[in-house]
N, C-alpha and C positions, 0 to 999 in steps of 0.2 A: 830406837829407833823402828821396832815394827812398829809399837803401841800408835805412835805418831802413825803412820803408812794404816793400818785403821781406822786409829780414829777417819781418818780423811774418807776411807771408804764412806764409813758408814753416814759419814755429813751425807755424801755425795747420795748413799744411795736413799736415806730418808729424803733429802729436798727432794730426789727424782720421783719418790711416792707419792710426797707433799702435792705434786707440780699435775704429775695422771694422775690423782683423785681430785683435784683441781678440775680440772679440762671435764673429766668424767662427770662430773655434778652440776656442771655447771646450770643456767637455769632457761629453759626452752626459748627464750625470748631472745637469749646469746647469739641462736645458732641462725643457721641463714634462711634464709625463704623459703627453697626446697626442700631444708629438711623437717623445718612446721608445715607445710603441704604436704607430706609425706606422711604424720605423723598424724594430719587431719584424713586421709585419704586412709591408712589405715583403720581408724578407729571405727571406717564406715557413715561418719557423721560431718556435713556438710559447715562449712565456717554461715554461711550465707548465700544468700542466693534469686532465682525465680524458679517455680516448677509448679509441676501440678498437684495438686490434695495425693495421688494416690503416689508419686514419685516420693513427695514425704515422710509420708507412715511407710514405705517398706524400708526403709533403714534398716542397718542391723546397728551390733549394740545396746547400749544404753542411751537416750538422747533427751533432750531436752528442745524445741524450736518454740519462738513464735511467730505467728504469720501476721498479716493483713491482706486487706484486698479490696479494689473497692468497682463495684458492680453496677451495675445499671439499675441493681435494684436499692442499691446502698453500701454500705461498709459491714466489711467482714474482718474479725479481727478476733486475736486469741490464742492457744500455747494447744500445745501437742507433745506431748511423752510416750517416748514405748522403751519397751525392755522383754526382752524375750520372747518375740513375738505378740505382745500384747502393748493394744495402743489407746490414749486415750486424748482427745477431743476436745478442749473447756475452748466456746468462741462463743462469739454474741453477733447478729443480726442488727446493724442500726438500717432497720429502712427510709426509703427517702420519705415519709411525712413523722418522721422522728421518733417510731417506734423501737423501741430494742428489744429481741429478742436471747432469753443466753439459752442454748443448747449444746449437751454432752453425751459425747459417747462413749461406752469404751469396748473394747473387742477385749474376750479375753473367754478362753477354755472350749474356746468352739463357735461363741454367742456374741453377738453386737447386742450392746445394751442404749438404747437410746430413751433422754428423756430431754424435758423442756422448764426451766425454771418456775416456779409456781405452778408445776401440776402433780398430781397425786398416780395420772398411771404414765406408765414409758411402754416402750417397745422392745424385744426380743426377740431376737432372730437368729437362725445357725447359718452363720458364716459359712461359704464356700471362694474359691477363689475370684469366681465372678459377684461374689455380693458386695454392693457398692458401701463403701466407707461412709457416704454420711444416707441415709432414711432420713425422707419427712415422716418426724414425729408429729405425734397427732398435734393439733394447737402451733406447730411452730411453721414458721414462714423463711423460709432456708432459700436460697437461690445459688446452691455448693453444688456442684457434682464432682466426682472423682478427678476430671480434666477443666477445672479451675485453678487457675493459678493464681500464686500467692509470692510475692514475697516472707521470704522465708530467714531467720538466723538460728542456728542452732549453734548443741553444743554437746559436751557429753553429760550425762546427768547422773549421779547414784540413785540408781532405782529404788522406792519407797513402793512397798505392794496396797497400798491402801489407795493408791491412785489408780490401782485395775480391778478393783470392789464395788460392782454395784452398791448406791445406798438404798439403805433398809426402808426409808422411809417411802421410796417410789413403788406403784406393784405395776410390774413388769409382765406386759399380756405377748402372749407367743404367735410371732406371725407365721 
């Protein structure tokens, strides 16, 4: 009789542990919206929205964002990567005259590196808290400032250190 009671207790404990494990490891999609929003806020990466460029690039954590904005001068779209205080922006500006300029900015190691596709020279400048995120590169046509508003969609990202390394084929002129 003691073996029967002991068997029932063991079965109840095993079933209880199984239910606890199933609930504890349930995917985030089955959690409530408040719990999902809390997770997003804790990571420092908003899922989407409209914000200025400085706010988007000031996020904490490891993230990637797609951005889009139509201005009086044309359409700006691109991708932003961020990790550990480093930022990379790759974006295209399509002007109303039909020309498109692809511009890149890497902010890493206390410097900002800016270059335009098709050119062999870019700029390098020391970064301070007041340094604009985007400076006008030589030959670039940029109608974007730190306060330009963008629609953005951001997600957590596993960093790739190569995204924050300036290209070797560009000569950067110190400003």
